C-alpha positions as CSV (number, residue, x, y, z in Angstrom):
1,M,-6.4,113.5,26.6
2,K,-7.8,113.7,23.0
3,L,-5.0,110.8,21.6
4,K,-6.4,108.9,24.6
5,V,-10.1,109.2,24.3
6,L,-9.5,108.2,20.3
7,L,-7.4,105.3,21.4
8,V,-9.9,104.0,23.4
9,T,-12.8,105.0,21.4
10,A,-11.0,102.2,18.5
11,I,-10.4,99.8,20.9
12,L,-14.0,99.5,22.1
13,L,-15.0,99.3,19.0
14,L,-13.0,96.5,18.4
15,G,-14.5,95.0,21.4
16,G,-17.6,96.7,21.7
17,C,-19.0,98.2,24.3
18,G,-21.2,95.6,26.4
19,A,-23.8,95.4,28.4
20,A,-24.5,97.1,31.9
21,P,-25.9,95.4,34.7
22,A,-29.4,93.9,34.4
23,A,-31.9,96.8,35.8
24,A,-35.5,96.9,35.2
25,P,-37.1,96.1,32.0
26,A,-37.3,98.9,29.8
27,A,-39.9,101.4,30.0
28,A,-42.5,101.1,27.0
29,P,-43.5,103.3,24.6
30,G,-46.6,104.9,25.3
31,A,-45.1,104.7,29.5
32,G,-47.4,107.3,31.4
33,A,-46.5,111.3,31.7
34,G,-44.9,110.8,35.5
35,K,-41.3,109.9,33.0
36,L,-40.3,113.3,33.9
37,A,-40.5,112.2,37.8
38,F,-37.1,112.5,38.7
39,T,-34.2,113.9,40.6
40,G,-30.6,113.9,39.6
41,T,-27.0,115.1,40.7
42,T,-25.3,117.0,37.6
43,L,-21.3,116.4,36.6
44,D,-20.4,119.4,38.9
45,G,-22.9,118.2,41.9
46,T,-25.8,120.5,41.1
47,K,-29.2,119.1,42.3
48,F,-31.2,118.9,39.2
49,D,-34.8,118.4,38.8
50,A,-36.1,116.5,35.7
51,A,-39.6,118.2,35.8
52,T,-38.2,121.4,34.5
53,L,-38.4,119.5,31.4
54,A,-41.8,119.0,31.1
55,G,-43.9,120.9,28.1
56,K,-41.3,120.1,25.1
57,P,-40.2,117.3,23.3
58,T,-37.2,115.7,25.1
59,I,-34.1,112.7,24.4
60,L,-32.3,111.1,27.5
61,W,-29.2,109.7,25.9
62,F,-27.3,107.5,28.3
63,W,-24.2,106.8,28.2
64,A,-20.9,105.3,29.0
65,P,-17.2,107.3,29.3
66,W,-15.8,104.8,27.8
67,C,-18.9,103.5,25.5
68,A,-17.4,103.7,21.9
69,T,-20.9,103.9,20.7
70,C,-21.6,106.7,22.4
71,A,-18.3,108.9,22.1
72,S,-19.4,108.0,17.8
73,E,-23.1,109.7,19.1
74,A,-21.9,113.2,21.0
75,M,-21.5,114.9,17.4
76,S,-24.8,114.0,16.4
77,I,-26.1,115.1,20.3
78,H,-23.7,118.4,20.1
79,D,-25.7,119.3,16.3
80,L,-29.4,118.2,17.9
81,Q,-28.5,121.0,20.5
82,K,-27.4,123.3,18.2
83,E,-30.0,123.3,16.2
84,Y,-32.9,122.8,18.3
85,A,-31.9,124.6,21.1
86,G,-35.3,126.8,22.8
87,R,-37.6,123.6,21.0
88,L,-36.2,120.4,22.0
89,N,-34.7,119.3,25.7
90,I,-31.8,117.0,26.0
91,L,-30.6,115.6,29.0
92,G,-27.1,113.0,29.3
93,I,-27.3,111.1,31.6
94,A,-24.2,109.3,32.5
95,G,-23.3,105.7,33.7
96,L,-21.0,103.0,34.2
97,G,-17.8,105.1,35.3
98,G,-16.6,108.0,37.6
99,N,-17.5,111.6,37.8
100,K,-13.3,112.7,36.3
101,E,-14.4,110.1,33.1
102,M,-17.6,112.2,32.8
103,H,-16.3,115.3,33.0
104,E,-13.6,114.3,30.5
105,F,-16.0,112.6,28.0
106,V,-18.2,115.4,27.9
107,S,-15.2,117.9,27.3
108,D,-13.0,115.7,24.8
109,L,-16.3,115.5,22.8
110,D,-18.1,119.1,22.4
111,V,-21.2,118.3,24.2
112,E,-20.7,120.4,27.2
113,A,-24.0,122.9,25.5
114,V,-25.9,119.8,26.9
115,P,-26.5,119.0,31.0
116,H,-25.3,115.6,32.1
117,L,-26.3,114.2,35.2
118,D,-24.1,111.9,37.0
119,D,-25.7,108.5,37.6
120,E,-23.0,106.5,38.2
121,P,-25.4,104.4,41.0
122,G,-27.7,103.6,38.4
123,T,-31.2,104.6,39.9
124,I,-32.2,106.7,36.8
125,W,-31.0,104.2,34.6
126,K,-32.9,101.4,36.1
127,K,-36.0,103.8,36.7
128,F,-36.1,103.6,32.7
129,G,-34.7,100.3,32.9
130,I,-31.5,100.4,30.9
131,T,-29.7,97.6,30.5
132,E,-27.1,98.9,27.7
133,Q,-25.8,102.2,26.6
134,S,-26.0,103.6,24.4
135,T,-29.7,104.1,24.8
136,Y,-31.8,106.7,23.4
137,V,-35.3,108.0,25.7
138,I,-37.1,109.8,23.0
139,L,-40.8,111.4,25.6
140,D,-42.8,114.0,23.6
141,A,-44.1,117.1,24.8
142,T,-46.2,115.4,27.1
143,G,-43.9,113.2,29.0
144,K,-45.0,110.2,27.3
145,V,-42.1,108.2,25.6
146,V,-42.4,107.3,22.1
147,V,-39.4,105.7,21.6
148,S,-36.8,103.7,24.5
149,S,-33.9,102.0,22.5
150,Y,-30.4,102.4,20.1
151,L,-31.1,104.5,17.3
152,D,-28.7,105.8,14.7
153,D,-27.8,109.4,13.8
154,L,-30.2,109.3,11.1
155,Q,-33.0,107.2,13.3
156,L,-32.6,109.8,16.3
157,T,-32.6,113.0,13.6
158,K,-35.9,111.6,12.4
159,Q,-37.3,110.5,15.5
160,V,-36.8,114.8,16.6
161,K,-37.6,115.7,13.4
162,E,-41.9,114.3,14.0
163,L,-41.9,115.1,17.3
164,V,-40.6,118.6,17.0
165,A,-43.0,119.3,13.6
């Protein structure tokens, strides 16, 4: 299976990940604290309430199971989860694919320690104005959006260090 993921990743790197279907406008940095007022379902079917994330800086990682860029970000997500556990929330929000492929992505790329929501219908993606993967929405401890964008590994780490300092 890992060979299959690597092969698909290589093909997608050559062709790019593409964009998601059009959604609402992107959440502007500084938007209100109500951003953690949503619910979802984990990949395993458990109900999830984002209000449980309140009080700590939070990374919402919007990804798709077939996205090569998303796959390349998995190690950074894994490392941030380990380094900042207890001081930073990370929530993966998967879309643009099926639940089986979402499970395979999480397992193959070793990001099981991070909770992931199955947002195949795109409800949460639309709430945050996500129009393409991979996008990070980073919220401070008050729930205020400070970033809503693609970030490379260095930019992501810099944002986390500033929020958790």
